N, C-alpha and C positions, 0 to 999 in steps of 0.2 A: 767587202769581206764576204766570202762564200759561206754557205751554211756549214760545210764541213769544218772550216776554221772556227766558226762560232761554237760548234759542238766541242771541239778540242779545248777551246778556252774555257767553256763551261766546266769541263772536266778538271780544269786547273784552278777552280775556285771562282770563276767568273759567274755573274748572275745567270740563272737558268732561263729566264725569259727576257725578251726585248720589247719594250713599249716605245713606239716612235710617235712623237707629236709633230705633225707637219703644219707649218704656218709660213706666211710670206716674209717674215723677218725673225729676228732673234726673240726667243720666248724664254722667260724665267719659268722653270718647271718645279719650283720649290713646293707648290701646293700638290702637284701630281706625285712628287716623291713622298710627301707626307702621307698621302692616302694609300700609297703602295708600299709603305714601309714594312708591312707584315708579309709581303710577298717577295720571293727571291727574283726580283726583276730590276733591270736598269731602265731608266726613263731617259730617252734621247731626244732632245729638240732638234729638228731639222728645218732650216730655212730653205724653201723651195720656191721656184717661180715658173716652172714649166711641167708638163706632163712627164717628160723624160726624167726630170729631177725627182718627181714624186715616185716614179717606178723604182728608181735607184734607191731612194730613201727607205722604202717600205719592203724591199725584197726579202729581208731577213727578219721582219717584225712578226712577233706573235700577236701584238695588238697595235692598231693604228688609231691614234686620236687625231681626227681630221677637223680642222677649224673652218675650212672654206673651199676645198678643192673638189672638183668633179672626180668621180671614180667610176668610169665606164668599165666595161668588161675587161679590156686589155690591162687596165690598172689593177683591178681586183685580182686578176689571174697572175699578176706579178708577185703576189704574196705567196711564197713557196710553202710556208707553214703557218698561215694565218689562223687565228682563233676568233678574233673580234675586230670589227671596225666600229668606232664610235663617232658619230657625227655630232660635233660640239655645237648644237643648236637644235631647233625644232624640226626644220625641214631636212629630209633625207632623200629627196628626189634625185640628187646628183649621184647617188650610189646605185650601181646595178645590182639590185637585190637578187635577181635570178642567178646572176653569175656567182654572187657570194653564197647563195644557198646551195648551188650545184657543187661548190667546193667545200661545203661544210663550215663556212665562215658566218658567225653570227653578226648581225648589224643592229646597232642600238642608237638612239638619240638621247637627248636629255630633256624630254618633255616635261614641262612644268617649271623648269628652272628660272625662266624669265617671264612667267605669265603676268606678274604684276607690272613689270616694266612695259611689256607690249600692250597690255590692256590700258595702262595709263597713257601711253603714247596715242593709242587710238582715240581715247577720250579727249586728249588735248587737241587732236586734229578735228574731232567733231565739234568741240567747243569753239575752236578758231573759225570753223566754217559757219557755225550758227551766229556767232557774235561779230563776224567779219573783221577779226582783229588784224589780219594781215593788211587789208585795205585801210583800216583805221590808222594803223601805225604809219603807213606810207603817206597817207593823206595829211596827218598832223605834221609830219616832217616837211611836207611840201607846202605848209601854210594854208591848207584847205579846211580849217576848222569849221567855218560857217557852212561850207558846201556839204560837209559830212553830217552835220548835226541834224538829227530828226528823231522823233519819238517812235518811229516805226522802221528804222533802218536795219536793226539787228533782229535776228530770229530768237525764238525761245527754245528752251530745253524742257522745262517742266511740262508734263502732260503730253509731250510729243511721243511718237512711236519710233522705237529703234529696233531694227531687224538685225539679228546676228546670224551670219552665214558661217556655220561651223561651230559646234557647241562642245568643244573639248576644254582643255585646261584654260586656255586664254579666253575663249568665248564665255565660259562660266565666270571667270574673274571680271570680265567686262560687264556681264549681267548684274553682278552684285553692285558694281559702282553705278550703273544706270538706274537700278532700283533705288539707290540712295538719293538720286537726283529726282525721284518721283516720275520717271518716264514709264511708259508702257513698253514692256520688253517682250518681243516675240523672237523666235529662233527657228532656223531650218538646218537640220543635219540628218540625212537619211541613215547614218550609222550610229546615231545616238542610242544609248541603251534605254530600257523602259523606265529607268530612274530619272531620266533627264527632265521630264516635265514636272518633277517634284521640286525643282528649283523654285524658290519663292518668287512669285511675280513673273514667271517666264512661261510662255505658251508656245509649244512646238507647232509649226504650221507648214503647209506645203510651200514650195519655192515660189509659185505664182502669187500666193497670198502675201508672202514676205515682200515681194516686189511691189504689189499694189498698195499695201497698207503702210509701208515704212516711210517716215520722214527722213530718217537716216538709216543707211545700211552699212554695217561694219563687217569686213571679211576676216574670218579667223580659221579658215579651213586649211587642211593639208593640200598640197598640189600633186596632181596625178592626172591620168587620162580622163577620169570621171569628173574632174573639176576644171579641166582646161577650157578657158574662155567661157566659163559658166555665165559670166556677165558679158553678154554680146549685144548686138543691136536689138535683137528680139527682147532681151531682158530690159534694156533701157527703155524700150517703147512701152513697157508695162509699168514703169516707175512713175511716181508723181513728178510733175515738172518742178515742184519745189523741193525735191529730195536731194540729199547729198550722199555720195559714195565715199566710204573710208576703206583703205586697203593697207593693212600692215602685215599681210600674210605672204603671198607670193605674187609677183607681177603677172604671170601668165594666167592666173585665175580670171583676169580681166582682159578682154579683147581691147587693146589700147587704141587701135584705130577707131573702133566703134565708140569708145569712151570719148575720144577727141571730138568726133562728130556730134555726139550727144551734148557735149559741153558747148560746142560752137553754135549748135542750132537751138539751144535752150531747152532741149529735151529733158535734161536734169539741171538742177541749180548749180552744182559745183562738186568738188571732190577734194579729199585730203589723202595724199599718197606718200607712203614710205617705201614702196616697192614698185618696180617697173618691169616691162617685158625684156628690156635690154638694159643692163647695168654695167658701168655708170651710164647715166642718161646722156644721149648724144646732144651736142649743142644746138642742133636743128630741130629737136623735138618740140612740137607746138605747145606742149604742156608748160614749157618754161615761160611762155609769154602770156599765159591766160590769167586774167585777174580773178577768176572764180575758182582757182586751184591753189592749194597750199602743199608744198613738197618738203620732204626730208630724205636724206641719203641712206636709206635702209639701216636705220639706227634704233628702231623701236625697242629692241631688246637690250639696248646699251645702258649700263650703269656699272660702277666699280663692284658693287655687291652682286649684281647679276652675272657678270663674267666670272667672278670667283665661284659662284654656285655651279655654273656650267663646268668649269674646270674640275672642281671637286667631284661633281656627279659623274663626269666622264671617267675620271680616275677610279672612282669606286666601282663602276661597272667593269673596268679593266681588271681590277683586283678580284672581283667576283668570278669573271671568266677564267682567270688564271688559277683560281682555286676550285674550278670545276662547277661553278654555280651559274645559274641563269642570270643574265643582266636584268636590271629592273625595267628598262625601257626597250626590250627586244622588239624589233619591227618586222623581223622575218621568222616568226615562231615555227614555220614549217621546217626550218633547218634542224630543229631538235630531233626529227626523225632520222637524220643522217649521223647524229652523234651518239656514241656509245655511252650510256649512262650507267653508273654503278655507285650506289649510295650517294646520289646527287652530284657525282663528279663526272666530268667530261673526259672520255678517253679517245685516243686516236688523234691523228693529225689530218689536215686537209691534204688532198692529192698533191703530189709534187708537180 
């Protein structure tokens, strides 16, 4: 339906705004409709499977709630009258921020919505690495009880040093849990505010120090040019040979080829990975056959409560934008200079 037809229908009593939720399958949008009940907006779920279908689905949207799809420039520019794109998750690297900003479209994520889930998952991966639970489970099932039993076969957590790379919502949630386990907690985040080192039991350190001192390193940073392959061959060479790497953030923060070599050569002890450079993982990926690696399929943020919080948070930001208010988790604040503000309300539309 073209925009002109949409405007005519709005004049006949149809909703003023159109909020489109794109996903790979059918989605119940009851929660979204509840959050947007006070706004004159229709919420439309669209099942899409290709870039072309995404472009068609969002062309007349005022707001796009995006669960998983890349939005490069050509997709962003398909929004003829867009006000807001909400990435329903923490990472927003798949959205072309420059293109959105140029067209006066705000971009938001739902930072913090699943901090507890992701930090719990990272903690579980760390504990599995330390206690070798994956190997123990397989060994017991294979009848190797006697071969496995030893007073020194498992690592310890108490008193060990854990290094947190990226000290935002998730990193801080992980720190609180590591402190409860009586670990020494250090963190590196060049963008952390001056308040960050006030977190109880956490010391901010340079990256090299984090690499040298940590028994476990857990990655909780955003992904972008500045963090691409931050963990490369040079970084692994500085880590302890007994150290473990945990990644529940984004795959490309780690140079996967360098990680595989570090694991093969014994440069580091092992890894716990929820994310990968290419997803789904290819059947030929050497990580799948490594005994010192535990894997999960990018589900660290998963839980019934977590997904509900993401959906409600995304819909609330949609409602704020449609009422002329700034979204809570705006990731391109420079766009505000392109929007006309009057009594806190947003005026004007994006270029056609």
